[in-house]
C-alpha positions, -999 to +999 in steps of 0.1 A: -019-154-165-024-130-136-031-148-101-057-128-079-052-136-048-073-108-027-110-120-033-133-096-020-124-061-005-148-041+012-148-003+029-179+017+039-183+051+050-146+069+047-147+103+029-158+098-008-162+061-005-198+056+006-200+016+003-172+000-023-166-036-030-137-047-052-138-086-062-104-099-075-071-079-070-037-091-081-006-090-060+003-059-081-029-037-088-026+002-100-056+022-095-062+045-121-085+075-126-086+115-125-077+135-099-107+140-071-115+106-077-112+090-045-080+070-056-060+087-023-090+083-002-088+044-008-051+043+004-062+066+032-090+040+044-063+012+045-036+033+065-066+037+087-073+000+091-031-006+095-030+019+122-059+006+141-045-025+139-013-012+153-023+013+180-058+010+179-091+031+173-077+064+192-044+067+174-064+062+140-091+083+144-067+113+152-040+107+128-070+113+101-080+139+114-111+125+136-148+115+127-154+150+110-129+144+081-134+105+074-171+101+074-186+099+041-206+131+035-230+110+015-243+091+042-272+098+063-264+108+099-279+074+113-254+056+089-224+081+090-211+066+124-203+031+113-170+022+094-167-013+080-139-031+063-138-066+053-115-086+033-113-123+020-079-135+004-055-163-003-021-160+018+010-183+020+008-203+052+033-230+066+024-263+072+037-288+098+062-300+073+073-265+067+059-266+030+036-235+025+004-236+010-024-210+003-047-206+030-082-187+027-088-158+054-116-137+059-122-106+085-148-087+091-146-055+108-174-027+118-162+003+145-197+016+152-199+051+173-170+062+155-185+101+168-183+092+202-173+064+223-162+037+194-175+000+197-158-026+180-174-055+162-146-082+145-150-117+129-121-139+118-123-171+098-097-195+085-102-221+057-139-217+063-136-222+099-141-198+126-117-188+152-125-153+163-161-138+166-162-103+185-199-086+191-205-051+192-187-034+222-183-071+241-151-092+247-133-110+221-140-148+221-117-173+204-135-202+188-120-237+190-126-270+206-140-250+237-152-212+232-129-183+256-142-156+262-109-128+264-114-110+297-103-076+301-092-072+266-087-034+255-118-019+240-106+003+213-081-025+203-085-051+170-088-086+186-063-095+158-035-086+184-048-123+201-034-136+164-002-114+163+020-140+141-008-146+120-004-140+084-035-120+081-029-100+111+008-092+098-004-083+062-030-059+080-010-045+106+020-038+078+001-012+053+028+011+041+016+042+023+043+064+005+034+100-007+072+106-017+083+143-009+118+140-034+130+177-019+126+162+019+147+133+011+174+148-002+180+165+030+205+147+057+191+126+083+197+133+116+212+111+137+182+096+157+165+089+127+146+055+124+167+035+099+141+003+102+115+014+073+113+042+050+090+069+065+060+080+046+075+108+028+109+092+025+124+118+049+147+095+067+159+080+031+197+085+041+192+065+072+173+033+054+199+033+032+230+031+056+213+002+069+209-015+035+242-011+027+254-038+051+236-061+023+257-061-004+233-080-029+207-056-024+232-026-026+240-041-061+206-046-069+196-009-063+224+005-081+216-016-108+182-003-111+191+031-106+219+024-136+186+014-157+165+042-147+192+070-147+220+067-168+254+080-158+248+068-121+282+048-109+279+047-077+252+057-045+270+060-011+259+074+023+282+092+047+279+103+081+285+139+089+304+139+125+298+174+127+266+181+125+258+144+137+236+133+102+237+108+077+240+123+043+236+109+006+263+111-022+264+104-058+290+096-084+283+100-119+303+083-148+335+104-163+337+119-127+362+120-096+342+136-071+312+124-052+286+152-046+253+159-026+216+150-028+208+182-030+227+187-065+210+154-082+170+159-099+143+153-077+136+128-103+166+110-094+160+112-058+121+102-062+133+072-081+159+061-050+132+062-025+109+045-048+133+014-052+144+016-014+104+014-010+097-020-030+130-035-024+134-032+013+105-053+027+118-058+064+085-084+073+074-114+053+036-102+051+025-065+041+010-040+015+032-013-002+008+017-013+027+042-038+010+072-045+017+084-082+050+068-088+051+086-123+058+120-110+088+136-127+098+108-141+108+101-180+081+071-199+111+048-199+123+049-162+087+045-155+087+014-178+116+001-155+101+009-124+067-009-132+088-040-140+105-042-109+076-035-090+057-065-109+086-088-100+088-080-065+048-081-060+038-112-042+007-126-025+021-119+008+036-087+001+013-073-026+022-038-044-007-012-051-005+020-068-027+047-078-019+072-111-036+091-132-006+086-163-010+069-195+025+063-194+017+038-163-015+025-179+006+017-213+029-007-194-001-026-176-016-061-182-059-057-182-062-079-149-037-055-132-057-024-135-084-014-116-108+018-128-113+043-105-141+074-109-165+092-090-202+095-096-226+115-078-199+124-054-191+086-042-163+069-057-165+039-078-138+009-086-140-017-113-114-044-126-108-035-161-110-074-172-143-074-151-164-070-186-160-092-217-127-073-228-094-094-232-061-081-242-061-096-271-100-080-279-081-045-277-053-051-305-043-030-321-046-004-291-026-004-263-041-001-229-036+034-226-054+044-254-084+023-243-082+041-212-085+076-223-107+068-246-129+049-222-134+019-241-129+000-205-162+015-194-147+029-160-149+065-168-128+092-182-095+094-170-096+134-165 
């Protein structure tokens, strides 16, 4: 049975999202719908939250094109200046005897006056006990045996910085969005490329792989999965190019003696390698991996293997969420993992595929993709 650890997720006023609420998301969830339905906007909204928590509202706004580019055109002018986000979820938390238990975190955020001088409002509770409150434009107040106002706290930053090591703070801070560009990922990396985390488009793949090669178990796991996804691959290595001070990826196939550079392999092979690195390389205990359209350029068998891997890797602390409009992806899913995305009247709508009366057994003999394509799940047509 699929466990749904995200009880509620709400977003208001972001691009095509006027007001969106989803109840019940599993650690492995796929958002399926036609082009233009708002799947990417949903991931952008989550990316906006992550940027805000890491670097403040000014950086988040600037990275997403400013107020004019992010507010919902469907909102009246009076209401279009406030962005809202709310989440209630279960995350593992260490107890005094170092055991782990799931705690329920609830966090709400309102950013007022987005078009001018933004004012932040926040509230945080754990297991029903309020820990933080911050009224619009005022200083944060930490709740406890005694209330304590935090003086001179930066007005444009989230007060979750005061709970930096809290599971929820780390979970939201480490929202990692991937829109892989395999052509750019083939190129050798400059010596100053950051190897700590795969970049959004995968352009620092060589540097990240070079770091990961130090862990033999991770190296072997990547190779094992690549052999399943791309038959014939025998070895994947990185090499330092001394003359150009770059790191390059080299491949070796079965039956060949020489290694060859990444630009000589298919885009699908490099794309698969990027996906594996994004999923397997989780340097933080808490965080969300968001991947746009993982099926691009891949054979249905490769998609099946990748979906299986991602399902295995996803956990309450490190969910993996995907967008897709491919029946090949939906075919491999369980009903509880599928979120249906549609746009009605210019507004993005979502519903869990299992939110109605249908069950997996009810769909037989149809596969899930056949039920989706025929709109039996009542989530809108997938095109």
